[in-house]
Structures are given as C-alpha cells and as structure tokens.
OpenMM code with the backbone's topology and positions (N, CA, C; nanometers):
from openmm import Vec3, app, unit

residues = "MET LEU CYS VAL LYS SER PRO LEU GLN SER ASN ILE TYR SER ALA ILE ILE LYS ARG MET GLU GLU ILE LEU THR THR GLY GLN ARG VAL LYS GLN LEU ARG LYS LYS LEU HIS LEU THR GLN LEU GLU PHE SER LYS LYS ILE SER LEU SER ALA ALA GLN ILE ALA CYS ILE GLU THR GLY LYS ARG LYS VAL ASN ASP ARG ILE ILE LYS LEU ILE CYS THR ALA PHE ASN ALA ASN GLU LYS TRP LEU LYS THR GLY GLU GLY GLU ILE PHE ASN GLN PHE ASN ASP ALA LYS PHE THR GLN LEU ASN ALA LEU PHE SER ASN LEU LEU PRO LYS TYR GLN LYS PHE VAL LEU GLU ALA ILE ASP GLU PHE LEU LYS ILE GLN ASP GLU ASN ASN GLY ASP THR PRO SER".split()
positions = [
    Vec3(2.4786, 0.9268, 4.1600),
    Vec3(2.4165, 0.7990, 4.1866),
    Vec3(2.4031, 0.7235, 4.0549),
    Vec3(2.4441, 0.5998, 4.0533),
    Vec3(2.4416, 0.5166, 3.9339),
    Vec3(2.3147, 0.4330, 3.9340),
    Vec3(2.2434, 0.4363, 3.8223),
    Vec3(2.1185, 0.3588, 3.8105),
    Vec3(2.1509, 0.2259, 3.7445),
    Vec3(2.1249, 0.1180, 3.8148),
    Vec3(2.1533, -0.0148, 3.7628),
    Vec3(2.0207, -0.0843, 3.7355),
    Vec3(2.0073, -0.1370, 3.6142),
    Vec3(1.8850, -0.2084, 3.5764),
    Vec3(1.9008, -0.3554, 3.6085),
    Vec3(1.7931, -0.4123, 3.6558),
    Vec3(1.7944, -0.5565, 3.6802),
    Vec3(1.7839, -0.6283, 3.5466),
    Vec3(1.8207, -0.7573, 3.5413),
    Vec3(1.8054, -0.8323, 3.4164),
    Vec3(1.6606, -0.8321, 3.3661),
    Vec3(1.5645, -0.8369, 3.4570),
    Vec3(1.4234, -0.8351, 3.4175),
    Vec3(1.3891, -0.7026, 3.3500),
    Vec3(1.4356, -0.5908, 3.4094),
    Vec3(1.4101, -0.4598, 3.3493),
    Vec3(1.4747, -0.4496, 3.2117),
    Vec3(1.5934, -0.5012, 3.1971),
    Vec3(1.6635, -0.4983, 3.0682),
    Vec3(1.5885, -0.5798, 2.9639),
    Vec3(1.5369, -0.6964, 3.0041),
    Vec3(1.4602, -0.7808, 2.9112),
    Vec3(1.3312, -0.7125, 2.8691),
    Vec3(1.2632, -0.6506, 2.9623),
    Vec3(1.1377, -0.5810, 2.9308),
    Vec3(1.1665, -0.4647, 2.8366),
    Vec3(1.2708, -0.3878, 2.8673),
    Vec3(1.3090, -0.2747, 2.7838),
    Vec3(1.3422, -0.3214, 2.6428),
    Vec3(1.4193, -0.4291, 2.6297),
    Vec3(1.4565, -0.4835, 2.4988),
    Vec3(1.3338, -0.5293, 2.4216),
    Vec3(1.2388, -0.5922, 2.4896),
    Vec3(1.1165, -0.6398, 2.4244),
    Vec3(1.0330, -0.5231, 2.3739),
    Vec3(1.0261, -0.4171, 2.4516),
    Vec3(0.9492, -0.2990, 2.4108),
    Vec3(1.0128, -0.2352, 2.2880),
    Vec3(1.1442, -0.2192, 2.2885),
    Vec3(1.2150, -0.1599, 2.1740),
    Vec3(1.1937, -0.2451, 2.0491),
    Vec3(1.2048, -0.3774, 2.0651),
    Vec3(1.1866, -0.4665, 1.9502),
    Vec3(1.0449, -0.4528, 1.8945),
    Vec3(0.9443, -0.4487, 1.9807),
    Vec3(0.8049, -0.4366, 1.9361),
    Vec3(0.7827, -0.3032, 1.8655),
    Vec3(0.8422, -0.1973, 1.9170),
    Vec3(0.8262, -0.0660, 1.8542),
    Vec3(0.8859, -0.0659, 1.7140),
    Vec3(0.9949, -0.1385, 1.6952),
    Vec3(1.0569, -0.1466, 1.5634),
    Vec3(0.9703, -0.2253, 1.4658),
    Vec3(0.8903, -0.3196, 1.5173),
    Vec3(0.8049, -0.4020, 1.4316),
    Vec3(0.6813, -0.3267, 1.3839),
    Vec3(0.6401, -0.2279, 1.4587),
    Vec3(0.5187, -0.1539, 1.4254),
    Vec3(0.5482, -0.0569, 1.3120),
    Vec3(0.4731, -0.0692, 1.2052),
    Vec3(0.4911, 0.0203, 1.0907),
    Vec3(0.4116, 0.1484, 1.1112),
    Vec3(0.4634, 0.2564, 1.0601),
    Vec3(0.3887, 0.3816, 1.0601),
    Vec3(0.2899, 0.3790, 0.9430),
    Vec3(0.1977, 0.4715, 0.9435),
    Vec3(0.1037, 0.4814, 0.8318),
    Vec3(0.1804, 0.5065, 0.7024),
    Vec3(0.2821, 0.5910, 0.7078),
    Vec3(0.3628, 0.6184, 0.5893),
    Vec3(0.4317, 0.4934, 0.5370),
    Vec3(0.4814, 0.4108, 0.6271),
    Vec3(0.5451, 0.2859, 0.5858),
    Vec3(0.4429, 0.1898, 0.5249),
    Vec3(0.3186, 0.1934, 0.5766),
    Vec3(0.2135, 0.1093, 0.5178),
    Vec3(0.1743, 0.1607, 0.3793),
    Vec3(0.1772, 0.2922, 0.3587),
    Vec3(0.1532, 0.3481, 0.2252),
    Vec3(0.2578, 0.2930, 0.1290),
    Vec3(0.3829, 0.2924, 0.1711),
    Vec3(0.4903, 0.2391, 0.0865),
    Vec3(0.4690, 0.0901, 0.0596),
    Vec3(0.4303, 0.0151, 0.1634),
    Vec3(0.4055, -0.1278, 0.1470),
    Vec3(0.2931, -0.1513, 0.0462),
    Vec3(0.1866, -0.0723, 0.0552),
    Vec3(0.0748, -0.0825, -0.0387),
    Vec3(0.1221, -0.0520, -0.1807),
    Vec3(0.1964, 0.0560, -0.1954),
    Vec3(0.2457, 0.0960, -0.3276),
    Vec3(0.3327, -0.0129, -0.3892),
    Vec3(0.4207, -0.0692, -0.3096),
    Vec3(0.5076, -0.1775, -0.3591),
    Vec3(0.4253, -0.3001, -0.3967),
    Vec3(0.3234, -0.3309, -0.3174),
    Vec3(0.2363, -0.4448, -0.3462),
    Vec3(0.1643, -0.4252, -0.4796),
    Vec3(0.1349, -0.3010, -0.5127),
    Vec3(0.0675, -0.2681, -0.6389),
    Vec3(0.1654, -0.2542, -0.7560),
    Vec3(0.2951, -0.2681, -0.7282),
    Vec3(0.3997, -0.2561, -0.8304),
    Vec3(0.3955, -0.1192, -0.8991),
    Vec3(0.3785, -0.0152, -0.8174),
    Vec3(0.3729, 0.1209, -0.8706),
    Vec3(0.4915, 0.2021, -0.8209),
    Vec3(0.5405, 0.2905, -0.9057),
    Vec3(0.6418, 0.3865, -0.8623),
    Vec3(0.5715, 0.4949, -0.7813),
    Vec3(0.6496, 0.5783, -0.7144),
    Vec3(0.5889, 0.6888, -0.6408),
    Vec3(0.5142, 0.7817, -0.7356),
    Vec3(0.5671, 0.8017, -0.8545),
    Vec3(0.5018, 0.8884, -0.9520),
    Vec3(0.3690, 0.8292, -0.9987),
    Vec3(0.3686, 0.7016, -1.0325),
    Vec3(0.2452, 0.6352, -1.0777),
    Vec3(0.1396, 0.6374, -0.9671),
    Vec3(0.1830, 0.6064, -0.8461),
    Vec3(0.0929, 0.6044, -0.7313),
    Vec3(0.0342, 0.7436, -0.7071),
    Vec3(0.1227, 0.8437, -0.7106),
    Vec3(0.0801, 0.9811, -0.6811),
    Vec3(-0.0203, 1.0336, -0.7831),
    Vec3(-0.0002, 1.0000, -0.9110),
    Vec3(-0.0916, 1.0469, -1.0160),
    Vec3(-0.2331, 0.9953, -0.9941),
    Vec3(-0.2449, 0.8736, -0.9438),
    Vec3(-0.3772, 0.8134, -0.9261),
    Vec3(-0.4565, 0.8781, -0.8126),
    Vec3(-0.3862, 0.9489, -0.7230),
    Vec3(-0.4565, 1.0164, -0.6134),
    Vec3(-0.4341, 1.1679, -0.6144),
    Vec3(-0.3859, 1.2183, -0.7275),
    Vec3(-0.3683, 1.3629, -0.7501),
    Vec3(-0.2768, 1.4295, -0.6466),
    Vec3(-0.1686, 1.3625, -0.6140),
    Vec3(-0.0639, 1.4210, -0.5306),
    Vec3(0.0653, 1.4179, -0.6114),
    Vec3(0.1671, 1.4850, -0.5619),
    Vec3(0.2964, 1.4803, -0.6308),
    Vec3(0.3771, 1.3619, -0.5789),
    Vec3(0.4734, 1.3199, -0.6584),
    Vec3(0.5627, 1.2122, -0.6161),
    Vec3(0.6413, 1.2556, -0.4923),
    Vec3(0.6743, 1.3842, -0.4844),
    Vec3(0.7468, 1.4359, -0.3680),
    Vec3(0.6631, 1.4230, -0.2409),
    Vec3(0.5321, 1.4474, -0.2536),
    Vec3(0.4441, 1.4316, -0.1375),
    Vec3(0.4404, 1.2855, -0.0921),
    Vec3(0.4350, 1.1934, -0.1871),
    Vec3(0.4343, 1.0503, -0.1531),
    Vec3(0.5655, 1.0132, -0.0852),
    Vec3(0.6762, 1.0629, -0.1364),
    Vec3(0.8069, 1.0354, -0.0757),
    Vec3(0.8109, 1.0852, 0.0688),
    Vec3(0.7584, 1.2040, 0.0926),
    Vec3(0.7559, 1.2595, 0.2283),
    Vec3(0.6655, 1.1780, 0.3205),
    Vec3(0.5540, 1.1304, 0.2683),
    Vec3(0.4639, 1.0456, 0.3473),
    Vec3(0.5338, 0.9155, 0.3834),
    Vec3(0.5961, 0.8528, 0.2851),
    Vec3(0.6599, 0.7234, 0.3074),
    Vec3(0.7774, 0.7318, 0.4051),
    Vec3(0.8464, 0.8436, 0.4073),
    Vec3(0.9612, 0.8589, 0.4966),
    Vec3(0.9240, 0.9207, 0.6306),
    Vec3(0.7976, 0.9561, 0.6470),
    Vec3(0.7523, 1.0114, 0.7743),
    Vec3(0.7744, 1.1607, 0.7890),
    Vec3(0.8135, 1.2271, 0.6822),
    Vec3(0.8357, 1.3718, 0.6876),
    Vec3(0.7049, 1.4491, 0.6760),
    Vec3(0.6011, 1.3795, 0.6335),
    Vec3(0.4695, 1.4409, 0.6214),
    Vec3(0.3661, 1.3462, 0.6809),
    Vec3(0.2769, 1.4015, 0.7627),
    Vec3(0.1720, 1.3197, 0.8226),
    Vec3(0.0666, 1.2854, 0.7170),
    Vec3(0.0030, 1.1721, 0.7359),
    Vec3(-0.1030, 1.1283, 0.6451),
    Vec3(-0.2362, 1.1681, 0.7084),
    Vec3(-0.3043, 1.2642, 0.6472),
    Vec3(-0.4320, 1.3075, 0.7030),
    Vec3(-0.5462, 1.2203, 0.6499),
    Vec3(-0.6642, 1.2394, 0.7059),
    Vec3(-0.7803, 1.1571, 0.6678),
    Vec3(-0.8164, 1.1713, 0.5207),
    Vec3(-0.7974, 1.2904, 0.4653),
    Vec3(-0.8294, 1.3116, 0.3232),
    Vec3(-0.7413, 1.2226, 0.2358),
    Vec3(-0.6116, 1.2184, 0.2656),
    Vec3(-0.5197, 1.1362, 0.1874),
    Vec3(-0.5513, 0.9882, 0.2060),
    Vec3(-0.5835, 0.9495, 0.3276),
    Vec3(-0.6199, 0.8099, 0.3537),
    Vec3(-0.7425, 0.7717, 0.2716),
    Vec3(-0.8426, 0.8596, 0.2675),
    Vec3(-0.9646, 0.8315, 0.1887),
    Vec3(-0.9304, 0.8198, 0.0396),
    Vec3(-0.8449, 0.9087, -0.0101),
    Vec3(-0.8046, 0.9032, -0.1513),
    Vec3(-0.7371, 0.7697, -0.1832),
    Vec3(-0.6448, 0.7294, -0.0978),
    Vec3(-0.5719, 0.6041, -0.1191),
    Vec3(-0.6668, 0.4851, -0.1142),
    Vec3(-0.7542, 0.4824, -0.0146),
    Vec3(-0.8469, 0.3692, 0.0000),
    Vec3(-0.9418, 0.3591, -0.1186),
    Vec3(-0.9894, 0.4725, -0.1659),
    Vec3(-1.0814, 0.4733, -0.2798),
    Vec3(-1.0106, 0.4323, -0.4085),
    Vec3(-0.8941, 0.4878, -0.4321),
    Vec3(-0.8223, 0.4613, -0.5574),
    Vec3(-0.7705, 0.3191, -0.5670),
    Vec3(-0.7310, 0.2609, -0.4534),
    Vec3(-0.6641, 0.1311, -0.4586),
    Vec3(-0.7375, 0.0194, -0.3838),
    Vec3(-0.8610, 0.0461, -0.3419),
    Vec3(-0.9403, -0.0518, -0.2672),
    Vec3(-0.8674, -0.0985, -0.1407),
    Vec3(-0.7938, -0.0076, -0.0799),
    Vec3(-0.7189, -0.0401, 0.0415),
    Vec3(-0.8117, -0.0380, 0.1622),
    Vec3(-0.7798, -0.1200, 0.2586),
    Vec3(-0.8554, -0.1289, 0.3832),
    Vec3(-0.8129, -0.0117, 0.4728),
    Vec3(-0.9063, 0.0763, 0.5035),
    Vec3(-0.8750, 0.1962, 0.5815),
    Vec3(-0.8206, 0.1604, 0.7201),
    Vec3(-0.8778, 0.0604, 0.7829),
    Vec3(-0.8309, 0.0195, 0.9161),
    Vec3(-0.6854, -0.0287, 0.9083),
    Vec3(-0.6524, -0.1057, 0.8054),
    Vec3(-0.5143, -0.1525, 0.7892),
    Vec3(-0.4205, -0.0346, 0.7669),
    Vec3(-0.4633, 0.0582, 0.6830),
    Vec3(-0.3774, 0.1724, 0.6511),
    Vec3(-0.3486, 0.2563, 0.7758),
    Vec3(-0.4486, 0.2728, 0.8618),
    Vec3(-0.4315, 0.3543, 0.9820),
    Vec3(-0.3601, 0.2796, 1.0949),
    Vec3(-0.3924, 0.1505, 1.1120),
    Vec3(-0.3445, 0.0790, 1.2306),
    Vec3(-0.2593, -0.0440, 1.2019),
    Vec3(-0.2665, -0.0947, 1.0795),
    Vec3(-0.1955, -0.2188, 1.0472),
    Vec3(-0.2783, -0.3428, 1.0750),
    Vec3(-0.3995, -0.3260, 1.1242),
    Vec3(-0.4860, -0.4393, 1.1558),
    Vec3(-0.5705, -0.4771, 1.0341),
    Vec3(-0.5859, -0.6071, 1.0126),
    Vec3(-0.6684, -0.6554, 0.9023),
    Vec3(-0.5866, -0.6788, 0.7762),
    Vec3(-0.6569, -0.6951, 0.6672),
    Vec3(-0.5950, -0.7206, 0.5369),
    Vec3(-0.5635, -0.5884, 0.4676),
    Vec3(-0.4670, -0.5909, 0.3782),
    Vec3(-0.4289, -0.4699, 0.3053),
    Vec3(-0.5443, -0.4193, 0.2185),
    Vec3(-0.6112, -0.5112, 0.1501),
    Vec3(-0.7181, -0.4726, 0.0576),
    Vec3(-0.8542, -0.5132, 0.1119),
    Vec3(-0.9549, -0.4346, 0.0748),
    Vec3(-1.0923, -0.4721, 0.1052),
    Vec3(-1.1289, -0.5937, 0.0222),
    Vec3(-1.2150, -0.6758, 0.0753),
    Vec3(-1.2567, -0.7966, 0.0055),
    Vec3(-1.3722, -0.7649, -0.0894),
    Vec3(-1.3660, -0.8229, -0.2074),
    Vec3(-1.4744, -0.8108, -0.3046),
    Vec3(-1.5640, -0.9331, -0.2932),
    Vec3(-1.6900, -0.9138, -0.3201),
    Vec3(-1.7824, -1.0255, -0.3264),
    Vec3(-1.8204, -1.0537, -0.4709),
    Vec3(-1.7368, -1.0097, -0.5614),
    Vec3(-1.7638, -1.0220, -0.7026),
    Vec3(-1.7005, -1.1506, -0.7570),
    Vec3(-1.7788, -1.2313, -0.8252),
    Vec3(-1.7303, -1.3602, -0.8764),
    Vec3(-1.6180, -1.3420, -0.9789),
    Vec3(-1.6294, -1.2408, -1.0651),
    Vec3(-1.5251, -1.2179, -1.1662),
    Vec3(-1.3924, -1.1814, -1.1012),
    Vec3(-1.3993, -1.0982, -0.9983),
    Vec3(-1.2764, -1.0600, -0.9294),
    Vec3(-1.2144, -1.1822, -0.8611),
    Vec3(-1.2952, -1.2626, -0.7986),
    Vec3(-1.2452, -1.3830, -0.7317),
    Vec3(-1.1778, -1.4751, -0.8323),
    Vec3(-1.2404, -1.4930, -0.9482),
    Vec3(-1.1820, -1.5776, -1.0521),
    Vec3(-1.0501, -1.5181, -1.1022),
    Vec3(-1.0500, -1.3880, -1.1282),
    Vec3(-0.9285, -1.3216, -1.1751),
    Vec3(-0.8161, -1.3334, -1.0722),
    Vec3(-0.8495, -1.3128, -0.9476),
    Vec3(-0.7501, -1.3224, -0.8409),
    Vec3(-0.6907, -1.4629, -0.8335),
    Vec3(-0.7740, -1.5643, -0.8457),
    Vec3(-0.7259, -1.7030, -0.8408),
    Vec3(-0.6337, -1.7322, -0.9589),
    Vec3(-0.6717, -1.6874, -1.0770),
    Vec3(-0.5884, -1.7094, -1.1956),
    Vec3(-0.4556, -1.6347, -1.1834),
    Vec3(-0.4629, -1.5100, -1.1419),
    Vec3(-0.3434, -1.4272, -1.1306),
    Vec3(-0.2447, -1.4845, -1.0294),
    Vec3(-0.2948, -1.5309, -0.9164),
    Vec3(-0.2057, -1.5821, -0.8118),
    Vec3(-0.1364, -1.7114, -0.8534),
    Vec3(-0.1872, -1.7794, -0.9561),
    Vec3(-0.1227, -1.9010, -1.0048),
    Vec3(-0.0110, -1.8726, -1.1060),
    Vec3(0.0000, -1.7474, -1.1491),
    Vec3(0.1040, -1.7112, -1.2455),
    Vec3(0.2383, -1.6934, -1.1752),
    Vec3(0.3447, -1.7223, -1.2488),
    Vec3(0.4786, -1.6926, -1.1996),
    Vec3(0.4956, -1.5405, -1.1932),
    Vec3(0.5807, -1.4898, -1.1035),
    Vec3(0.5975, -1.3442, -1.0899),
    Vec3(0.6276, -1.2712, -1.2203),
    Vec3(0.7085, -1.3304, -1.3096),
    Vec3(0.7396, -1.2599, -1.4348),
    Vec3(0.6155, -1.2455, -1.5219),
    Vec3(0.5234, -1.3430, -1.5147),
    Vec3(0.3996, -1.3332, -1.5917),
    Vec3(0.2996, -1.2407, -1.5235),
    Vec3(0.3026, -1.2361, -1.3904),
    Vec3(0.2177, -1.1403, -1.3185),
    Vec3(0.2549, -0.9983, -1.3603),
    Vec3(0.3852, -0.9722, -1.3686),
    Vec3(0.4327, -0.8402, -1.4103),
    Vec3(0.3849, -0.8091, -1.5524),
    Vec3(0.3930, -0.9076, -1.6411),
    Vec3(0.3482, -0.8892, -1.7791),
    Vec3(0.1983, -0.8549, -1.7831),
    Vec3(0.1175, -0.9261, -1.7050),
    Vec3(-0.0273, -0.9013, -1.7010),
    Vec3(-0.0549, -0.7599, -1.6492),
    Vec3(0.0157, -0.7184, -1.5439),
    Vec3(-0.0045, -0.5839, -1.4900),
    Vec3(0.0329, -0.4763, -1.5917),
    Vec3(0.1412, -0.4992, -1.6645),
    Vec3(0.1820, -0.4037, -1.7683),
    Vec3(0.0781, -0.3979, -1.8805),
    Vec3(0.0233, -0.5130, -1.9173),
    Vec3(-0.0795, -0.5161, -2.0215),
    Vec3(-0.2047, -0.4409, -1.9765),
    Vec3(-0.2429, -0.4596, -1.8518),
    Vec3(-0.3603, -0.3885, -1.7987),
    Vec3(-0.3348, -0.2385, -1.8002),
    Vec3(-0.2144, -0.1971, -1.7611),
    Vec3(-0.1799, -0.0546, -1.7675),
    Vec3(-0.1960, 0.0002, -1.9084),
    Vec3(-0.1520, -0.0760, -2.0080),
    Vec3(-0.1653, -0.0327, -2.1474),
    Vec3(-0.3120, -0.0214, -2.1883),
    Vec3(-0.3929, -0.1189, -2.1469),
    Vec3(-0.5360, -0.1133, -2.1770),
    Vec3(-0.6005, 0.0093, -2.1119),
    Vec3(-0.5589, 0.0421, -1.9907),
    Vec3(-0.6141, 0.1591, -1.9228),
    Vec3(-0.5742, 0.2884, -1.9933),
    Vec3(-0.4510, 0.2935, -2.0442),
    Vec3(-0.4074, 0.4109, -2.1205),
    Vec3(-0.4913, 0.4278, -2.2464),
    Vec3(-0.5161, 0.3172, -2.3175),
    Vec3(-0.5993, 0.3213, -2.4384),
    Vec3(-0.7397, 0.3673, -2.4026),
    Vec3(-0.7919, 0.3140, -2.2930),
    Vec3(-0.9262, 0.3521, -2.2481),
    Vec3(-0.9310, 0.5012, -2.2163),
    Vec3(-0.8277, 0.5527, -2.1469),
    Vec3(-0.8231, 0.6955, -2.1147),
    Vec3(-0.8161, 0.7807, -2.2404),
    Vec3(-0.7367, 0.7366, -2.3390),
    Vec3(-0.7251, 0.8105, -2.4641),
    Vec3(-0.8581, 0.8163, -2.5392),
    Vec3(-0.9396, 0.7134, -2.5220),
    Vec3(-1.0697, 0.7076, -2.5870),
    Vec3(-1.1816, 0.7578, -2.4975),
    Vec3(-1.1448, 0.8273, -2.3883),
    Vec3(-1.2417, 0.8810, -2.2938),
    Vec3(-1.3386, 0.7754, -2.2427),
    Vec3(-1.2884, 0.6568, -2.2180),
    Vec3(-1.3709, 0.5507, -2.1615),
    Vec3(-1.4493, 0.4717, -2.2621),
    Vec3(-1.4488, 0.5165, -2.3899),
    Vec3(-1.5208, 0.4420, -2.4938),
    Vec3(-1.4419, 0.3173, -2.5307),
    Vec3(-1.5115, 0.2166, -2.5763),
    Vec3(-1.4419, 0.0962, -2.6218),
    Vec3(-1.3832, 0.1219, -2.7585),
    Vec3(-1.2609, 0.0729, -2.7846),
    Vec3(-1.2006, 0.0949, -2.9171),
    Vec3(-1.2829, 0.0297, -3.0259),
    Vec3(-1.2819, 0.0918, -3.1444),
    Vec3(-1.3606, 0.0347, -3.2553),
    Vec3(-1.2787, -0.0560, -3.3407),
] * unit.nanometer
topology = app.Topology()
chain = topology.addChain("A")
for resn in residues:
    res = topology.addResidue(resn, chain)
    for name in ("N", "CA", "C"):
        topology.addAtom(name, app.Element.getBySymbol(name[0]), res)
C-alpha cells in the first residue's frame, strides 16, 4: 500500500522540519556565547576549568550540558541561564551598574577592529592582574 501525503500534510511537515532546524541546542548556544565573547575553545574552557576537548564535544552535541556546567558558564560569563537552556531571553544578564552601562555604550560605538583591540588590551590587563595576585601594579 502506497502512502500519499496531501499538499497540506507536506506543507505542515516542511514547516515542522524548518522550525526544528532553527532551534539551537544548548551546545550550539554555548558556541554562540563563546563566539560573542571572542574566545577560542581553549580560552573559554580555562575560565570554567574544563578542557578545550570538553567544550568541543559540548558545542558539537557529543556531550550533554549538565546543570553544573551551565552554572559555571553563567557565573563566569554573566550569561542568562534561561537563554542558555532554552534560547529564550537575552544572551547576557542585565547589569544595573552605571559604569557598565557607560562602558557598554562606549564600546558599542567602536568599529569592530577597535573593539577587538580593546578586548585584547583588557585580556592583557587581566594577565598582569593575575601575575600580581590581584594587587594593583606599583
């Protein structure tokens, strides 16, 4: 017996497949977050005490993202837990801090090449801070 789909059934099926393709997995959202932060898998992994291989497996869906990893990511990168789990809401939690708001406004007005320069400079400052155990340089 041959099963023939009506045009309506075919349209519904196509719409469902298309919607499923649009939905990101948690691992894909981890990758999106990492890319938004301009971090390599190694840099990202170091900040949450995982290996780069573990991050690669998460991003490709070979490893499930458990609640512990989600908490680590959200804490380290100020990521919105609801967004990370479901895709709903904003990627980052909102700050109510005036300095952060000012910094964000200034940063968003920079051209991408200057944004990259600022991020690299901040990374260097953080390395210096780590070398000095959090003390301010003299």
